[in-house]
C-alpha positions in Angstrom: 48.8 108.0 136.4 45.9 108.1 138.7 44.4 109.3 141.9 43.8 106.7 144.6 41.7 106.6 147.7 40.1 104.1 150.1 38.9 103.1 153.6 39.9 100.1 155.7 38.4 99.0 159.0 40.7 97.4 161.6 39.5 94.6 163.7 35.9 95.4 162.9 32.9 93.8 161.1 32.2 97.2 159.5 32.7 97.7 155.8 32.7 100.9 153.7 30.1 101.3 151.1 30.8 101.7 147.4 28.9 104.9 147.4 31.3 106.4 150.0 34.4 105.2 148.0 32.9 106.7 144.8 32.3 110.0 146.6 36.0 110.1 147.5 36.9 109.2 144.0 34.7 111.9 142.5 36.6 114.8 144.2 39.8 113.8 142.5 38.3 113.3 139.1 40.9 115.7 137.6 43.7 113.2 138.5 42.1 110.5 136.4 39.4 111.5 133.9 39.6 108.4 131.8 38.1 105.7 134.1 36.9 104.9 137.6 37.8 101.7 139.5 36.6 100.6 142.9 35.8 97.6 144.9 34.9 96.6 148.5 36.1 93.3 149.9 36.8 92.1 153.4 36.2 95.4 155.1 38.5 97.3 152.7 37.3 99.7 150.0 39.8 100.6 147.2 39.1 103.4 144.8 40.9 105.1 141.9 40.5 107.5 139.1 42.7 106.6 136.1 44.6 108.7 133.6 45.5 106.0 131.1 49.2 106.1 130.0 50.3 102.5 129.6 48.1 99.5 128.5 45.2 101.8 127.6 42.6 99.0 127.2 43.9 96.6 129.8 45.1 98.5 132.8 41.9 98.9 134.7 42.2 98.9 138.5 42.0 97.4 141.1 44.4 94.8 139.7 44.7 91.3 141.3 47.2 88.5 141.5 46.4 85.1 140.0 44.2 83.8 142.8 42.6 87.1 143.7 44.1 87.2 147.2 46.1 90.4 146.6 44.8 93.6 144.9 46.1 97.1 144.4 45.2 100.6 143.3 48.2 102.6 142.1 49.2 106.1 141.2 52.4 106.7 139.2 54.7 104.9 136.8 57.1 101.9 137.2 59.8 102.5 134.6 61.5 99.2 135.0 58.3 97.1 134.9 59.1 95.2 131.7 62.4 93.9 133.2 60.7 93.2 136.5 58.0 91.3 134.7 60.5 89.1 133.0 62.1 88.3 136.3 58.8 87.5 137.9 57.6 85.3 135.0 60.8 83.3 135.5 59.6 82.7 139.0 56.3 81.3 137.7 54.0 84.4 138.0 51.3 84.8 135.4 50.3 88.3 134.2 46.8 89.1 132.9 47.6 92.7 131.7 50.4 94.6 130.1 50.3 97.4 132.7 53.1 98.4 135.1 50.7 98.2 138.0 50.5 94.4 137.9 54.2 94.1 138.4 53.9 95.6 141.9 51.3 92.9 142.9 53.5 90.0 141.8 56.7 91.6 143.3 54.8 91.7 146.6 53.8 88.0 146.2 57.4 87.0 145.4 59.3 89.2 147.8 56.8 90.5 150.4 57.5 94.0 151.7 61.0 93.8 150.2 59.3 93.9 146.7 59.2 97.6 146.9 63.0 97.8 146.6 62.7 96.3 143.1 60.7 99.3 141.8 62.2 102.1 139.9 59.6 104.8 139.4 57.3 107.3 141.0 54.4 105.8 142.9 51.8 105.8 145.7 49.7 102.7 146.1 47.4 100.9 148.4 47.8 97.1 148.4 45.3 94.8 150.1 46.6 91.3 151.1 43.4 89.5 151.8 45.0 86.2 152.7 47.2 87.7 155.4 44.7 90.5 156.3 47.1 93.2 155.8 46.9 96.7 154.1 50.1 98.4 152.8 50.2 102.1 151.8 53.5 103.1 150.1 55.0 106.2 148.7 58.0 106.4 146.4 61.6 107.0 147.3 61.6 110.8 146.9 57.8 111.5 147.4 57.1 112.4 143.7 53.6 111.1 144.2 51.5 112.2 147.2 49.6 110.1 149.7 47.6 111.3 152.8 46.0 109.2 155.5 44.1 109.4 158.8 43.6 106.8 161.4 40.4 107.6 163.2 38.6 105.2 165.5 38.8 101.8 163.8 39.2 103.1 160.3 42.2 104.0 158.1 41.3 106.5 155.4 43.7 107.6 152.6 43.8 109.5 149.4 46.1 111.1 146.8 44.8 114.5 148.0 43.4 115.6 151.3 40.0 116.4 149.8 39.5 112.7 149.1 40.2 111.9 152.8 37.8 114.7 153.9 35.1 113.3 151.5 35.0 110.1 153.6 33.2 112.1 156.3 35.2 110.2 158.9 37.8 112.9 159.8 37.3 115.7 162.4 38.3 119.1 161.1 40.7 120.8 163.5 43.8 123.0 162.9 47.3 122.0 163.9 48.8 125.3 165.2 52.3 123.9 165.0 51.8 123.1 161.4 50.4 126.6 160.8 53.6 128.1 162.4 55.7 126.0 160.1 53.6 126.9 157.1 54.1 130.6 157.6 57.8 130.2 158.3 58.6 128.0 155.3 55.6 128.3 153.0 54.9 124.6 153.4 54.3 122.1 156.2 57.3 119.8 156.5 57.5 116.1 157.1 54.4 114.0 158.0 52.3 116.9 159.2 49.5 118.8 157.5 47.4 121.8 158.6 44.7 119.2 159.7 45.5 117.7 163.1 44.2 114.3 162.2 45.5 114.0 158.7 49.1 112.9 158.0 51.3 112.7 154.9 53.0 109.4 154.3 56.6 110.5 154.0 58.8 109.8 151.0 60.4 106.3 151.1 57.9 105.0 153.7 55.3 102.3 154.1 52.3 102.3 156.4 51.6 98.6 157.3 48.2 98.0 158.8 47.3 94.7 160.5 43.6 94.5 159.7 43.0 92.0 162.5 43.9 94.8 165.0 46.4 92.6 166.9 49.2 95.0 166.0 49.0 98.8 165.8 49.7 100.3 162.3 53.4 100.8 161.7 55.2 103.4 159.6 58.4 102.0 158.2 61.2 103.6 156.2 62.2 101.4 153.2 64.7 103.9 151.6 66.8 106.9 152.5 69.4 108.9 150.6 72.5 106.7 151.0 75.6 107.8 152.9 78.3 109.0 150.4 81.2 106.7 149.7 84.3 107.7 147.9 85.2 106.4 144.4 88.5 107.1 142.7 87.2 109.0 139.7 88.6 112.1 138.0 86.3 115.0 137.3 86.1 113.8 133.8 85.2 110.3 135.1 82.3 111.7 137.2 81.1 113.7 134.2 81.0 110.7 132.0 79.3 108.6 134.6 76.7 111.2 135.3 76.0 111.7 131.6 75.4 108.0 131.2 73.1 107.6 134.2 70.9 110.6 133.2 70.7 109.4 129.6 69.5 106.0 130.9 67.0 107.7 133.2 65.5 109.8 130.5 65.3 106.8 128.1 63.4 104.8 130.8 60.9 107.6 131.3 60.0 107.9 127.6 57.9 104.8 127.8 54.3 105.8 127.0 51.3 104.8 125.0 50.1 108.4 124.7 51.8 111.7 123.4 54.8 112.8 125.4 56.7 116.1 125.6 58.8 118.2 128.1 58.9 121.5 129.9 61.8 123.7 128.7 62.7 126.9 130.6 66.1 127.3 129.0 67.8 126.6 132.3 70.3 123.9 133.2 68.0 121.1 134.3 65.2 121.2 131.7 67.7 121.8 128.9 69.7 118.8 129.9 66.7 116.6 130.1 65.4 117.7 126.7 68.9 117.2 125.1 68.4 113.5 125.9 65.0 113.2 124.2 64.9 112.4 120.5 62.4 114.5 118.5 61.2 116.2 121.6 58.1 118.5 121.8 58.7 121.2 124.4 56.7 123.9 126.1 57.5 127.1 128.0 55.8 130.4 129.1 57.1 133.9 129.7 56.2 137.2 131.3 55.9 140.8 130.4 58.4 141.7 133.1 61.8 141.2 131.5 63.4 140.3 134.9 61.0 137.3 135.1 61.0 136.3 131.5 63.1 133.4 130.3 61.5 132.8 126.9 64.5 134.0 124.9 66.7 131.3 126.6 64.2 128.5 126.1 63.8 129.5 122.4 67.5 129.6 121.9 68.0 126.1 123.5 65.1 124.8 121.4 66.6 126.0 118.2 70.0 124.6 119.2 68.5 121.2 120.0 66.2 121.3 117.0 63.0 120.5 118.9 59.4 121.5 118.3 58.9 124.3 120.8 55.6 126.0 121.8 55.6 129.2 123.9 53.1 131.5 125.5 53.4 134.8 127.3 51.6 134.7 130.6 48.2 136.4 130.6 48.2 139.7 132.5 45.1 138.7 134.5 46.7 135.8 136.5 44.5 136.8 139.4 41.6 135.3 137.5 43.0 131.8 138.3 43.3 132.4 142.0 40.0 130.8 143.1 40.4 127.9 140.7 43.9 127.0 141.8 43.2 127.3 145.5 40.8 124.4 145.1 43.9 122.2 144.6 45.6 123.6 147.6 43.8 121.5 150.3 47.4 120.8 151.5 48.6 124.4 150.8 52.0 125.7 149.8 52.8 129.4 149.7 54.9 129.1 146.6 54.0 131.8 144.0 55.1 129.7 141.1 51.9 127.6 141.3 50.6 130.0 138.7 53.3 129.6 136.0 53.4 125.9 136.7 49.7 125.6 136.1 49.8 127.6 133.0 52.7 125.7 131.4 51.0 122.5 132.3 47.8 123.7 130.7 49.7 124.7 127.6 51.4 121.3 127.4 48.1 119.4 128.0 46.7 120.9 124.8 49.2 118.8 122.9 50.5 115.9 125.1 49.4 113.7 128.1 52.9 113.2 129.6 55.6 115.8 130.1 59.2 115.5 131.4 60.5 118.1 133.8 63.8 119.2 135.2 62.7 119.1 138.9 65.3 118.0 141.3 68.5 119.3 139.8 68.9 122.1 142.3 68.4 119.9 145.3 70.6 117.0 144.2 73.4 119.0 142.6 73.5 122.2 144.6 71.8 124.8 142.5 70.4 127.3 145.0 71.9 130.6 146.0 71.3 129.7 149.6 74.4 127.5 149.4 76.4 130.6 148.3 74.8 132.6 151.1 76.0 130.0 153.6 79.6 130.3 152.3 79.3 134.1 152.4 78.0 134.0 156.0 81.4 132.7 157.1 83.2 135.7 155.5 80.5 138.1 156.8 81.3 136.8 160.3 84.7 138.3 160.0 83.2 141.8 160.0 83.2 143.2 163.6 79.9 142.4 165.4 79.2 146.0 166.4 79.5 147.1 162.7 77.2 144.3 161.6 74.5 144.7 164.2 74.4 148.5 164.4 75.4 149.7 161.0 75.1 147.2 158.1 71.9 145.4 159.1 69.9 148.4 160.3 70.9 150.3 157.1 69.7 147.4 154.9 66.4 147.1 156.7 65.7 150.8 156.2 66.4 150.7 152.4 63.5 150.2 150.1 63.5 147.0 148.0 64.0 147.3 144.3 61.1 146.5 142.1 62.9 143.9 139.9 63.1 140.3 140.8 66.5 140.2 142.4 69.3 142.8 142.1 72.2 143.5 144.5 70.1 145.4 147.0 67.4 142.8 147.2 69.9 140.1 147.6 71.7 142.0 150.4 68.5 142.6 152.2 67.6 138.9 152.0 71.0 137.9 153.2 70.6 140.1 156.3 67.2 138.6 156.9 68.6 135.1 156.9 71.3 136.0 159.3 68.6 136.7 161.9 67.9 132.9 162.1 69.8 130.4 164.2 73.2 129.5 162.8 72.5 125.8 163.2 69.9 125.9 160.5 72.8 126.2 158.0 71.8 127.3 154.5 68.1 126.8 155.3 68.2 130.1 157.1 67.7 131.7 153.7 64.6 129.6 153.1 62.7 130.9 156.1 60.5 134.0 156.1 59.6 134.5 159.8 62.0 134.6 162.7 61.1 134.4 166.3 60.4 138.1 166.7 58.2 138.1 163.5 56.2 135.1 164.9 55.7 136.8 168.2 54.4 139.9 166.5 52.1 138.1 164.1 50.5 135.4 166.2 47.9 135.9 168.9 49.8 135.3 172.2 47.4 132.5 173.1 48.2 130.7 169.8 51.9 131.1 170.3 51.6 129.6 173.8 49.8 126.6 172.2 52.7 125.7 169.9 54.9 122.8 171.1 58.0 123.1 169.0 60.1 125.6 167.0 59.0 125.8 163.4 62.5 124.7 162.3 62.7 121.6 164.3 62.4 119.4 161.2 65.6 121.1 159.9 67.5 120.2 163.1 66.1 116.6 163.0 67.1 116.1 159.3 70.6 117.5 160.1 70.9 114.8 162.8 69.6 112.1 160.4 72.1 113.2 157.8 74.9 111.9 160.0 78.5 112.7 159.3 78.1 114.0 155.8 80.2 116.9 154.6 78.5 120.3 154.9 77.3 120.6 151.3 76.1 117.0 151.2 74.2 117.6 154.5 72.6 120.7 153.1 71.5 118.8 150.0 70.1 116.0 152.1 68.0 118.5 154.1 66.7 120.1 150.9 65.9 116.8 149.3 64.0 115.6 152.3 62.1 118.8 153.0 62.0 121.7 150.4 62.0 119.3 147.4 59.3 116.9 148.6 57.1 119.2 150.6 57.2 122.2 148.3 58.6 121.7 144.8 57.0 118.3 144.1 53.7 119.3 145.7 53.6 122.3 143.4 54.4 120.2 140.3 52.0 117.4 141.2 49.0 119.6 142.1 49.3 122.0 139.1 49.9 119.3 136.5 47.2 117.1 137.9 44.8 120.0 137.9 44.8 119.7 134.0 45.2 115.9 134.0 48.9 116.0 132.8 51.4 113.4 134.0 54.8 115.0 134.8 57.9 112.8 135.1 61.1 113.8 136.7 64.2 112.0 135.3 66.7 113.8 137.5 64.9 112.3 140.5 65.4 108.7 139.3 66.5 106.5 142.1 69.8 105.7 140.4 70.5 109.4 139.5 69.8 110.3 143.1 72.1 107.7 144.6 74.9 108.8 142.2 74.4 112.5 143.0 75.1 111.9 146.6 78.3 110.0 145.7 79.7 112.9 143.7 82.3 115.0 145.7 81.0 118.2 147.2 83.4 120.4 145.3 81.7 119.3 142.1 78.4 120.6 143.3 79.1 123.8 145.3 82.5 125.5 145.3 82.4 128.9 147.0 80.3 131.1 144.7 79.8 128.4 142.1 76.7 126.2 142.1 75.8 123.0 140.3 79.4 122.7 139.1 79.3 119.3 137.5 75.8 119.4 136.2 76.5 122.7 134.4 79.6 121.2 132.8 77.4 118.4 131.5 74.7 120.7 130.3 77.3 122.9 128.5 78.2 119.8 126.4 74.7 119.9 124.9 73.4 123.5 124.9 75.0 127.0 124.5 77.3 127.9 127.4 75.8 131.3 128.0 72.4 129.7 128.6 74.0 127.4 131.2 76.1 130.0 133.0 73.6 132.8 133.1 72.4 134.0 136.6 69.7 131.8 138.1 66.2 133.3 137.9 63.8 130.6 139.1 60.3 130.0 137.9 58.1 132.7 139.5 55.8 135.7 139.0 56.1 139.4 140.0 53.9 138.8 143.0 55.5 141.6 145.1 54.3 144.2 142.6 51.1 142.4 141.7 49.9 142.4 145.3 49.5 146.2 144.9 47.8 145.9 141.5 45.9 142.9 140.1 46.0 140.9 143.4 45.1 143.9 145.6 41.4 142.9 145.8 42.5 139.4 146.9 44.8 140.9 149.5 42.1 143.2 150.9 39.5 140.4 150.9 41.4 137.7 152.7 43.4 140.0 155.0 40.5 142.2 155.9 40.9 143.4 159.5 37.5 142.0 160.5 38.3 138.6 159.0 41.7 138.5 160.8 40.1 139.6 164.1 37.3 137.0 163.9 39.8 134.3 163.1 41.5 134.8 166.4 44.9 133.5 165.2 46.8 136.7 164.2 47.3 140.2 165.6 45.3 142.6 163.4 47.8 145.5 163.9 50.7 143.4 162.7 48.9 142.2 159.5 47.9 145.8 158.8 51.5 147.0 159.3 52.7 144.3 156.9 50.2 145.4 154.3 51.0 149.1 154.7 54.7 148.7 154.5 54.4 146.4 151.4 51.9 148.5 149.5 54.0 151.7 150.1 57.1 150.0 148.8 58.9 150.5 152.1 59.5 146.7 152.6 58.9 143.5 150.6 56.6 141.3 152.7 55.2 139.4 149.7 56.1 136.0 151.0 54.4 136.3 154.4 51.4 138.2 152.9 50.9 135.7 150.2 51.1 132.8 152.7 48.6 134.5 154.9 46.3 134.9 151.9 46.6 131.3 151.0 46.0 130.2 154.5 42.9 132.3 155.0 41.5 131.0 151.7 42.3 127.4 152.8 40.7 128.0 156.2 37.5 129.4 154.7 37.2 126.6 152.1 38.5 123.5 153.9 38.4 124.1 157.6 35.5 126.4 158.4 33.5 125.5 155.3 34.1 121.8 155.7 34.4 121.5 152.0 34.6 118.0 150.6 35.7 118.9 147.1 
């Protein structure tokens, strides 16, 4: 596990200096505290910071092929590297290390760009083919590992984090207002965009191929997508048996490590299932003082049932003290509150292990979110006469004060009504969005709104089109996997675990598990009000049923109440009327109204207010401050 970075010049005699590459490496030191590796050849500078996991003494990067015409810097793990190595040695390739990184170099030698299809793992890498004067940037199938890049003038600049790209000094700092609109609507910037106009994300399952001679323009190519479902004549029991076997194989593959390894355990379906496949596991979880947010009793019960060594911690009451520190890792920000517990459980685990397995991905692949239930309920709600819905039910729900606990019937009903205000063609994603058209018009300065060029949900419509003729549930899962998972959930896990130099692996997002998940019939994922049908059946074979079938809580913090208490100074600092006015992006009166309604308890505006806070902090540190780490 590492952080990578670099600069390549296209069709130019220029060459980056080692000092510039080292400066880019230094700002991502947290991703790889064990070792630095860099080298400049033929106008291309490669840099990396290493967190040593496999081949501790021999895996230094960049790593070369036999005749030193191909070299690579790599972030991630290739779980099938030993089998791949045997195959490549049979073709005559000679290995000089025992690292998984070297298998990528020889796979490229043997198969060219198709070599990436032989990899099972999580990865982002930069490969420099000096003989053919070609640079290849690649990101794994589901975007578990990040990679950002900018093409500016005759240079390509890249890094595992945006701060590394900025540290090159080659990128102009300017805001993308379309991306800002998307961020405040969804709490993340979807697809290839970032809040910086010049910086792009390499999307999951894509390559950026750069002809260093400059004869051809750089090309972004898709090498993998979630496959179209195809039917297989299996009984429900047959699907259960097959899924059990594939997940077991995935977890076993991902246990390879030359350093201590453990797992996160919330006591929910996904993490419990992963831990049940780990022999002699060491597990970690955190809890909260607020019982509606606390899952420790369930994690402790599952741990006892599985007989694992379990370490817990109740979250500190002064979480606000971590705000400034964690925002440093939000150079590509998300508005997800759960960065705090994710950071704290990662920090707890890092005191004991260097690698942790996580249950990320189960909800997106197997239908675990309540938004799928909301989509089913919307059809039934549509049978209520429109006059009654628009003039009685929805106005009444808007007037009612939200309840202080995390969910509850009233809070769910209010959220359902909010989602119904979005376009129907967004499907279940309506209940992921936090600003409709009227909200946006009220919040943004009119000049800013006129500068936007697309609706903030265009990516949902595009993904729905790309999903093809899938059934409704499968289409929803496809959209979640390609947007919410990669651009929010995996960003959160990567940033917060790497902040403490912890490698997190995600067995449920194994390529083979993913491909199987999209073959499983829809009714074994979501069936009316039932979610994650098959995965819960599987989990119930290994852990107590009442832990599996309890209401879903999610991994979050009581931010809606904390904004009025410990986070109140942060709220007042970053959403100060003078700051908002000077920024020129938002209408001061609207921001003040949102604050007033939230602090009085009249409405729950925590999602929009928190995203505004995160953005204003991002703007001050990374855009206006021009911070380079």
